[in-house]
N, C-alpha and C positions, 0 to 999 in steps of 0.2 A: 233843079233836078240833076244837071250835069255835075254840080259841085257835090251834091249828096252822093252821087254815084262814085265820084273820085274819092270821097272820104271813106266810103264803104270799101272800095278797092284797096286803099292804103291800109285800112284796119285789117282786112283779110290777109294782105301781104305781110303785115307785121306779125299777126298771129301765126301765120304759116311759118315764118322765119323763126319765131319763138318756139313753136312746136318742134321744128327740125333741130334747133339748138339744144333744147331740153333732152331730146332723144339721143342725139349724137354725142353731146358733150357730157351729159350726166346720167344717161340711161333711164330717164323717167319714161313711163309708159311701158316699161319692160321689167316689172318687179318679179322677184322669185315668187312662185305660186306654192301654196301649202295645201296638203290634203289632210282632212280629219281622219282619225283612226280610233276605233273603239278601245284598243289596248294601248297603243303607243301614245295616244293623245293626238298627235299630229306629226307629220314629217314633210320634208320638201318633196314636191312632185318630181318624179323621175324625169331624166333626159331633158334638162334645162340648160340653156346657155345664155348668158347676158353679160352686160357690163354696167357697173354702177360707179359713177365718178371716175371713170377710166379704168376701174379694176375689173379684171376678168373673173367671172364666176361660172363654174361648170358643175352640174349635178348629174351623176351617172344614173344608170338604170336601177340601182338599188337605193336611190335617194341619198347617196353620199356626196360630199363635196370632193369628188375625185373623178378622174377620167374613167371611161367605161372599162370594166374588168370581166374576166371569166370567173364564174362561181368557184371553180377549182383552179388553183394556180398551176402554172407549168412546172415541170420538174426543175430542181435546182433553183427554186425561187424562195427567198425569204419574204414572207408576208406578215405584216403587222396590221392589226385592226385597232384603230384609235376611236374610242367612243367619247363623246363629250357634248358640251353645249356651245354657246356662241364663242367661247374662248378657243375651242378647238376648231370651230367652223370658220372663224375669222370675219364673218359678216361682210357687209358691203364695203367696209373700209380697208379690206385686205385683198390684194390681188392673189389669184390662185397660187402663183409661184411662191408667195410669201406666207402661206398658211403654215402652221406648225407641222402638219403632216408632210407637206412638200419639202420643207426645210430638212426634216428628218430623212426623207427619201434621198435627197441630194447628198447629204452627209454620209448616210449609211452605204450608199453606192460606192463611195470612195473608200470607206473604212473596211469593207468586207468584199471587195471586188475579187479577191483571190479565193473566196469560199463559196460564193453564190453567183450564178449567171444573171439573175434578176433580183431586184428588190422592189417591193410594193408596200406602201403605207396607205391603207384605206382610211378614209375620214367619214365615219358615220356620226353625224352631229346635227343639231338644230338649235336655234335660239331658245334659251330658257328651258332646255331639257334638264331633268334631274335624274338621279339614279334609277327611279322607277320607269321613266321613259326609256332610258338606255337599256335597262333589263328587258323591257318589252320588245325593243328592236332586236336584241340578241336572240330572244325567244322566237321571234318571227323569222329572221333571216339566217340565224346560225352564225358561226364564227368565220365563215369563208375559208376554212382550213388554214387560218393564221397560226403561226408558231407562237405569237404573243398577242394577247388582248390588253390594250392600255386604256384605262379609264381615267380621263382627265376631268376633274371637278374643280369648283371654287368653293370658298367658305359658305356662300349662300346656299349651295346645293345640299348642304347638310339639313336644311330646313325646307327643301322643295316639297311641293304638294303633290297630290295624286294626279296622274296624267288626265288631261281633258282636252276636248276639241272645240269647246264653246267659243274660243276666240277666233277660230278659222272663219274667214269671211266677214267677221264683225269688228275685229281689231285691225287698224290700218297697217300694223306690222305683220299681219298674217293673212294676206289677200288670197282668195281662192280663184280669182280670175284676173286677167289683165284689163286695165282700163282702156276705153276706146281711144283716149288721147293722153299724151304726156301732161298736157295742161290740166286735165281732170285729176291725175294723180297728184300733182303739185297742190292743187286746190284742196283735195281731200287730206293730204298728208300734213300740209303746213298752214293752211288758211281756214280750216274748220276744226272745231273742238271734238276730240275723241269722246264719244258717248260711253259712259260706264256700262259694263256688262254685268248685270246682277248675279247671274249664275257663276261667273268667274270670281266675283267678290266673295261669294259664299264659299267657294272652293279654297280661296286664299286664306280663309279663316279656319281652315282645317285644324281641329284640336288634336289632343292626344300627344303621344311621343313621336313627333315627326323625325327627330334625329334617329331614334331607334328603328323606325320603319325604313329610313333610307340606308342605315347601316345593314339592315337585313337584306335590302335590295342589292347592296354592294356584295354581300356574302353570296347571294344567289348568282351574281355575275361571275364571281370567282369560281363557284361550283360548276357553272355551265362551261366556263373556259377550260377547267380541268377535265370535265367530262368529255370534251372534244379535243383533248390532248394539246391544249394551248396553255402556255404559262400566262400568269396574270400580273400586271403592274398597276398600281394605283398612284395617282399624283394629284395634289391639290394646290392651286394658286390662291394667294390672298387677295382681299380687296385692297384698293389703294389706301383707304383710311386705316388699315391694319399695319401699314408700314411705319417703322419708327415709332413716333409718338403722335397721336394716341395709339395705344396698342389695341388688340381685339377687345370687344366688349365682354362683360362677364359671362353672358350666356354663350358667346362664341368660344371663349376659353374652355368652358365646360364641354361644349360639343367637340372641340378640337381634341381634348384629352380623351373623350370617349372614342373618337375615331382612332387615335394613336393606340389606345388599349386594345381596340377591336382588331387592328391590323396585327398586333403582336400575338393575340390569341389565335387568329385565323392564319397566321404566318404569311401575311400578304406583304410583298415588297412595296414599300410606301415612300414616296417623295413628298415631303412637306416643303413647299417653296418659300414659306414665310421667313425662316431663318436664312435661307439662301439669298433671298432678295435683300434682306436687311444687311447681309454681309457684303453686298455689291456696293461699289463706290457711289452710284447715284440711282437707287432703286426706283425713284419716282419717274425717271426718264424711260422706264420700261413700259409705261402705260399709255394707251390711247385715250382712255377716259378713267372713270373711277373703278372699273372692273376688268376691262379688256386690255390685252397687250398690243403694243405697236410692233413694228418690224423688229426693233432691238429686243423687245420683250419676248417675241416669238422665237428669236434666235437663241436667247438665253434658255427658255423653257425647252426647246427642241434639243439643245445641246446636252442638257442635264438628263433628259429622258433617254436620249441616244446612248449615253454612257451607261445608264442603268440597264438598257436593253442588251448591250454588249456583254455586260457582266452576267445578266440572267441567262443569256444564251452561251456563256463561256466562250465568247469570241474576242475578248480583249487580251 
């Protein structure tokens, strides 16, 4: 009996140490929480602070990956609103200070210190958002009196489906509550199989002209920006497999051309990062994975966007 008690005690001690380690070192047990939304589809729950793999993540009162803000900026403030998906958001692999928005913020502060007392770059983004999610966010919250609205998309976003909330609380990547233990999160995330969500699979088979619908959403984002006296800038990053050879697939080439033609007709300032990445010495070194940027990639993207912003605002 004494030996059994000692074994149980040791096991409890090991599990406790493992729980503490998973929480303190990796941030398990404290995932970002999502809220379902009938128009936006889903968004990050407001007012969250956590660390994942040592990276700080802060979500403000407007579900942005930004520090808390005032809805109306202070006088003599340059405010930029960045809309996007996981590339803009940065995800768990990016520390708050290394997101595209924060890198832009730090650089803009130095570039225009003589013209503005404050600079703010707001980051309204969430994993797997597409133009229709971003449009719905802008319709809900407005442009926050930003002088410029920047929409950052990637090639896949041209084919994004209609916003939905069915994955919230059912897909391990979109939890709607925190697990009781870090051990439970590790078990659910890495040691169990993700069950398919039939409703989501049906949505992902959305037919019709998806590219056309998403171009229409981009046009509406431009119209809303202009309606609220904001300038508008569109930027698109490529997938890793589009870099060099093999080049984009045929259907992607057609969609890219449609987007390019659309921006010309709508007179939208547009940054296509594919030729810019291909012209860099080692473009594949800019990627964290097959779609997302690492710090070097974020620095590249933020630098190009910043130069375009300065040109749009006639500050260069």
